[in-house]
C-alpha positions, 0 to 999 in steps of 0.5 A, spaced: 609 032 703 604 026 703 597 026 700 595 024 707 597 029 711 594 035 707 587 036 710 585 042 706 581 041 699 585 042 693 583 048 689 582 047 682 580 051 676 577 047 670 579 049 663 577 046 656 576 049 649 569 046 650 566 049 656 560 044 656 566 038 657 569 043 662 563 043 666 561 036 666 568 034 669 568 040 674 561 037 676 564 030 677 570 033 681 566 037 685 563 031 688 570 029 691 571 031 698 579 033 697 577 037 691 574 044 691 572 046 684 573 054 683 568 058 678 571 060 672 572 067 674 576 065 680 581 061 676 587 066 679 586 063 686 587 056 684 592 052 686 592 047 680 589 048 673 586 042 670 586 043 662 582 038 658 584 038 650 584 034 644 591 036 642 597 040 646 597 046 641 597 054 641 590 054 643 591 049 649 597 053 651 593 059 651 588 056 656 593 055 661 596 062 660 601 061 655 599 066 650 605 069 648 606 072 655 612 070 659 612 063 662 609 064 669 614 064 675 608 063 680 601 061 678 597 054 679 600 048 677 597 045 671 595 038 670 593 037 662 589 031 660 590 031 652 590 026 646 595 028 642 602 031 645 608 033 641 615 033 644 616 040 643 609 043 645 610 039 651 617 043 653 613 049 652 607 047 656 612 045 662 615 052 662 608 054 663 606 050 669 604 043 666 607 038 672 602 032 669 600 029 663 594 024 662 592 021 656 585 023 654 583 016 652 582 011 658 583 016 663 578 016 669 576 021 674 580 017 679 586 018 675 585 025 674 584 026 682 590 023 684 594 027 679 591 033 681 592 031 689 600 030 687 601 037 684 602 039 692 608 034 692 611 039 686 613 033 682 613 033 675 609 027 672 610 026 665 609 019 661 615 016 658 611 014 652 610 022 650 617 023 651 619 016 647 614 018 641 616 025 641 623 024 640 622 019 635 618 024 631 623 029 632 629 024 630 625 022 624 624 029 622 631 031 623 634 025 619 637 021 625 634 015 623 639 015 617 634 019 611 633 026 611 625 027 611 622 033 609 
């Protein structure tokens, strides 16, 4: 499905451990005609969930509904904006609906809007650097680089 062929605005819920930051981003997104920002109590009706975090950890997974419950079979697709994303946590996050990851530093509103709109195409967009860094750290801790690190 091309982005141009969609005429109805994408319904988005914005979540963060910092409610003020979430509110600021929600306010900025609400000025975009192709985005309809939902109130926090309307999250269940969102097509896409925008999660803003410093680190992809258990608290962040909880924001996206990954608090120990089984992964969602149905539910909003998740765009994650985070500074630190580990490989193992990323795999868990994908199980809970993450379809796009953007780096927190240097990502502007235009990139966030584009990532949100791309969720309608139902394709996963994850940065190669996340995988490369995650694999590098995983190999180092498993001793793949020739020495066992504990």
